[in-house]
C-alpha positions as CSV (number, residue, x, y, z in Angstrom):
1,M,4.1,9.1,0.6
2,R,1.2,8.1,2.9
3,L,0.5,4.4,2.9
4,L,-2.6,2.4,3.5
5,F,-1.7,-1.2,4.5
6,D,-4.1,-3.8,3.4
7,Q,-5.4,-6.5,5.8
8,N,-3.1,-9.1,4.4
9,L,-0.2,-7.1,6.0
10,S,0.6,-6.6,9.6
11,R,-0.8,-3.6,11.5
12,S,2.7,-3.1,13.1
13,L,4.0,-1.9,9.8
14,V,2.4,1.5,10.4
15,R,4.4,1.9,13.6
16,R,7.6,0.3,12.3
17,L,7.7,2.5,9.2
18,S,6.4,5.7,10.8
19,D,9.9,7.3,10.6
20,R,9.8,7.0,6.8
21,F,6.1,6.9,5.8
22,R,4.4,9.3,8.2
23,D,0.6,9.5,8.4
24,S,0.2,6.0,7.1
25,T,-2.5,3.7,8.4
26,H,-3.8,0.2,8.3
27,V,-7.3,-0.8,7.0
28,T,-8.2,-1.9,10.5
29,Q,-7.5,1.5,11.9
30,V,-10.0,3.2,9.5
31,S,-12.8,0.6,9.7
32,L,-12.0,-1.1,6.4
33,E,-11.5,-4.7,7.6
34,G,-13.4,-7.1,5.5
35,V,-14.6,-4.6,2.8
36,T,-14.1,-4.9,-0.9
37,D,-11.1,-3.9,-2.9
38,N,-13.1,-1.1,-4.4
39,A,-14.0,0.3,-1.0
40,I,-10.3,0.3,0.0
41,W,-9.4,1.9,-3.4
42,A,-12.0,4.6,-2.8
43,W,-10.8,5.4,0.7
44,A,-7.2,5.6,-0.4
45,R,-8.2,7.9,-3.3
46,T,-10.2,10.1,-1.0
47,H,-7.5,10.3,1.7
48,S,-4.4,10.6,-0.6
49,H,-2.9,7.3,0.4
50,A,-1.2,4.6,-1.7
51,V,-2.5,1.1,-1.1
52,V,0.2,-1.5,0.0
53,T,-1.0,-5.0,-0.5
54,K,0.0,-8.6,-1.3
55,D,-3.4,-9.0,-3.0
56,R,-2.8,-9.6,-6.7
57,D,-6.3,-8.4,-7.4
58,F,-4.8,-4.9,-7.2
59,E,-2.6,-5.6,-10.2
60,S,-5.7,-4.5,-12.3
61,A,-5.6,-1.2,-10.5
62,A,-5.9,0.7,-13.8
63,D,-9.4,-0.8,-14.1
64,F,-10.6,0.6,-10.8
65,P,-12.9,3.6,-11.0
66,G,-11.9,7.2,-10.7
67,P,-8.6,8.9,-10.6
68,P,-5.9,6.9,-9.1
69,P,-4.5,6.3,-5.8
70,K,-1.4,4.3,-6.3
71,C,-0.8,0.8,-5.4
72,I,2.3,-1.0,-4.2
73,L,2.1,-4.7,-4.7
74,V,4.3,-6.7,-2.5
75,I,5.4,-10.0,-4.1
76,L,7.2,-11.9,-1.4
77,G,5.2,-15.1,-0.9
78,N,5.1,-16.2,2.7
79,A,7.4,-13.5,3.9
80,N,7.1,-12.3,7.5
81,T,6.7,-8.7,8.8
82,D,10.4,-8.2,9.1
83,D,11.0,-9.2,5.5
84,I,8.2,-6.8,4.3
85,E,9.5,-4.0,6.4
86,A,13.1,-4.6,5.1
87,L,11.8,-4.6,1.5
88,L,9.9,-1.3,1.9
89,R,13.0,0.3,3.5
90,R,15.2,-0.9,0.7
91,S,12.8,0.4,-1.8
92,V,12.4,4.0,-0.4
93,A,14.1,5.6,-3.3
94,E,11.9,3.6,-5.8
95,I,8.7,4.4,-3.8
96,D,9.6,8.1,-3.7
97,A,10.1,8.2,-7.5
98,F,6.8,6.3,-7.9
99,E,5.0,8.9,-5.9
100,H,5.8,11.5,-8.6
101,D,5.5,9.5,-11.8
102,E,2.5,8.5,-13.9
103,R,2.4,4.8,-12.9
104,R,-0.5,3.6,-10.8
105,L,1.1,0.3,-9.8
106,L,4.6,-0.5,-8.4
107,T,5.5,-4.2,-7.9
108,L,8.1,-5.0,-5.3
109,P,10.6,-6.8,-5.5
């Protein structure tokens, strides 16, 4: 699964998780810093990425326009980048299953 990390997550996650989530990117790498959630949603849909975010606005992902990209909502409070990386690595099987099911939103943990 290709991931698009939202601006509330570290850019370093792209590099740190590249062994598991190839061709992933961060919003800053594709000129999406400071844009609306709808713009992020549209880019992810167009480029076949799942949005990874801590932004609870994405919980209403089913209400966003068009066919889905998927969204992974990280609920870890003030967790650091190491914590988020560890969570995503622990959740690889769940993320793989999510890629192939009908859900549009996966909440971790």
